[in-house]
C-alpha positions in Angstrom: 141.5 98.9 118.6 139.2 99.5 115.6 136.8 96.7 114.8 137.9 95.3 111.4 135.2 92.6 110.9 131.6 93.0 112.3 130.6 90.3 114.8 127.9 88.9 112.5 130.5 87.9 110.0 131.8 85.3 112.4 128.6 83.2 111.9 126.7 81.5 109.2 123.1 81.8 110.0 120.9 78.8 109.5 117.2 79.3 110.0 114.2 77.0 109.6 111.2 77.4 107.3 108.1 75.4 108.2 106.4 73.1 105.7 102.8 74.0 104.8 100.1 71.4 104.5 99.1 72.6 101.1 99.8 75.3 98.6 96.9 77.5 97.2 95.3 76.8 93.9 94.2 79.6 91.6 90.8 80.2 93.4 91.7 79.5 97.0 92.8 82.0 99.6 96.4 82.5 100.4 97.8 80.6 103.4 97.5 82.3 106.8 100.9 82.0 108.4 100.0 83.3 111.9 100.8 79.8 113.4 104.5 80.0 112.1 107.2 81.6 114.2 108.5 84.9 112.7 111.9 85.1 111.0 114.3 86.5 113.7 116.1 89.8 113.0 119.9 89.3 113.4 121.3 92.5 111.8 122.4 94.0 115.1 125.3 91.5 115.1 126.7 93.0 111.9 126.4 96.7 112.9 129.7 98.5 113.0 130.5 100.8 115.9 128.3 103.9 115.9 125.5 102.2 113.9 122.9 101.1 116.5 120.2 98.6 115.5 116.7 100.0 115.3 113.7 98.4 117.1 112.1 95.9 114.6 108.8 97.2 113.2 108.1 94.4 110.7 107.3 90.7 111.4 108.0 88.3 108.5 106.7 84.7 108.4 107.6 82.2 105.7 106.4 78.7 104.8 107.2 76.2 102.0 105.5 73.6 100.0 106.5 71.5 97.0 104.5 73.9 94.9 106.1 77.1 96.2 106.7 79.5 99.1 104.3 81.5 101.2 105.2 85.0 102.6 103.4 87.0 105.2 104.6 90.5 106.4 103.1 92.6 109.1 104.2 96.2 109.6 103.0 98.2 112.6 103.7 101.5 114.2 103.1 103.8 111.2 101.4 107.1 111.6 101.3 107.9 107.9 99.8 106.0 104.9 102.0 103.7 102.9 103.9 105.3 100.0 104.3 102.8 97.1 104.8 103.1 93.4 105.4 100.1 91.1 107.8 102.1 88.9 110.0 103.1 91.8 110.2 100.0 94.1 113.5 101.1 95.7 111.9 104.1 97.2 108.6 102.5 98.1 107.3 101.0 101.3 107.6 97.2 101.0 109.6 94.0 101.1 112.4 92.7 98.9 113.3 89.0 99.0 116.5 87.4 97.7 116.3 83.6 97.2 119.0 81.2 96.0 117.4 77.8 95.2 120.9 76.2 95.2 122.0 77.8 98.5 125.5 78.4 97.1 127.2 80.2 99.9 130.6 80.6 98.3 129.7 82.7 95.2 129.9 86.5 95.1 127.9 87.0 91.9 124.4 85.7 91.5 123.7 82.6 89.3 120.5 81.7 87.4 119.2 80.1 90.6 119.2 83.4 92.4 116.0 85.5 92.5 115.0 89.0 93.7 111.5 90.1 94.1 109.9 93.2 95.6 106.5 93.0 97.2 104.5 96.2 97.6 101.2 96.5 99.6 100.0 99.2 97.2 101.2 101.1 94.1 100.3 98.7 91.3 97.5 98.6 88.7 95.9 101.5 86.8 95.0 103.3 90.0 98.3 102.6 91.7 96.3 101.1 94.6 96.8 97.4 94.2 99.5 95.1 95.8 102.1 94.0 93.3 105.1 91.6 93.1 108.0 92.9 90.9 110.7 90.5 89.7 114.1 92.3 89.9 117.4 91.8 88.2 120.4 91.3 90.5 123.3 93.6 89.9 126.5 92.0 88.6 124.9 88.6 88.2 126.8 86.0 86.2 123.5 84.8 84.8 120.0 86.0 85.1 117.2 83.7 86.3 114.5 82.9 83.8 111.6 85.4 83.8 109.0 84.6 86.5 105.5 84.0 85.0 103.0 86.5 86.5 100.5 83.7 86.9 102.9 81.9 89.3 102.8 84.7 91.8 99.9 86.0 93.9 99.8 88.9 96.4 97.1 90.4 98.7 97.3 93.2 101.2 95.3 94.8 103.9 96.1 98.4 104.8 95.6 99.2 108.5 95.5 102.4 110.5 99.0 101.8 111.8 100.6 99.7 109.0 99.6 96.8 106.8 99.5 93.1 106.3 100.9 91.6 103.1 100.4 88.0 102.0 102.0 86.4 98.9 102.5 83.1 97.2 105.6 82.6 95.0 104.9 79.4 93.0 107.6 77.0 92.0 107.4 78.1 88.4 108.7 81.5 89.6 111.7 80.0 91.4 114.1 78.4 88.9 115.6 75.4 90.6 112.8 74.9 93.2 112.8 71.1 93.4 112.1 69.9 96.9 112.9 66.3 95.9 116.6 67.3 95.5 117.0 70.4 97.7 116.6 70.8 101.5 117.7 74.4 101.9 117.7 77.8 100.1 119.8 80.9 100.4 117.8 83.8 101.7 117.8 87.4 102.9 115.4 90.2 103.0 115.0 94.0 103.3 111.9 95.8 104.5 111.8 99.5 103.5 109.6 102.1 105.0 109.8 105.8 104.4 108.6 106.6 107.9 110.0 103.8 110.0 113.3 103.0 108.3 114.9 99.8 107.2 114.9 96.3 108.6 117.2 93.6 107.3 117.8 90.0 108.2 121.5 89.6 109.1 123.6 92.2 107.5 123.7 96.0 107.6 123.3 98.2 104.5 127.0 98.8 104.5 127.5 95.5 102.8 126.4 94.4 99.3 123.8 91.8 100.4 121.7 92.9 97.4 124.1 91.3 94.9 126.4 89.0 96.8 124.8 85.6 97.6 127.7 84.7 100.0 126.2 87.2 102.4 122.8 85.5 102.5 121.6 83.1 105.2 120.4 79.6 104.9 116.7 78.6 105.2 116.3 74.9 105.9 113.1 73.3 104.5 111.9 71.8 107.7 110.1 68.5 107.4 111.6 67.7 104.0 112.5 64.1 104.4 
């Protein structure tokens, strides 16, 4: 009998995001998240027959604070340099995040509380060699989120012989609806793209419109938010 519904759709994934002791100010270094457990990869449960799951090549760690959200991505196993260009993020090596600060699991079109951002380890600046965060529109959104101030986001990267490390801070001013006094969870998914190693997603396969449908996103609990 043909499989009608992928196994992953039988579950609502609820993950935990650790609280950070502090958020960075303008002059301090970005938080090191090595002490935080990586976000698990769950996309194999949503693969349809004939679409095997690739071995994960990226490790994503997340942390939250009242002032925003920290991101750390490690990519390993590359034999070729990164290929990034700010003007073509969808064909660049990097990470795209989707965040819903209202965690509305029942809507199929993004609201003003839904955000999409692509983080590239290189490809920005006049020499196209700087890391960059790009705020992205979400297709078919009912409402667009307010523009994210550039000053509210910071990114750093270190290119390695077999990959890269990317660290970023997404301040609360860049996340419309980020109010940790009233929310205890956010909707979330991600996509790591790599021209050499392939694609890594959280809990859905690329056969489904996770890039525009918040009902396909998972839940990130703000751990320690009492």
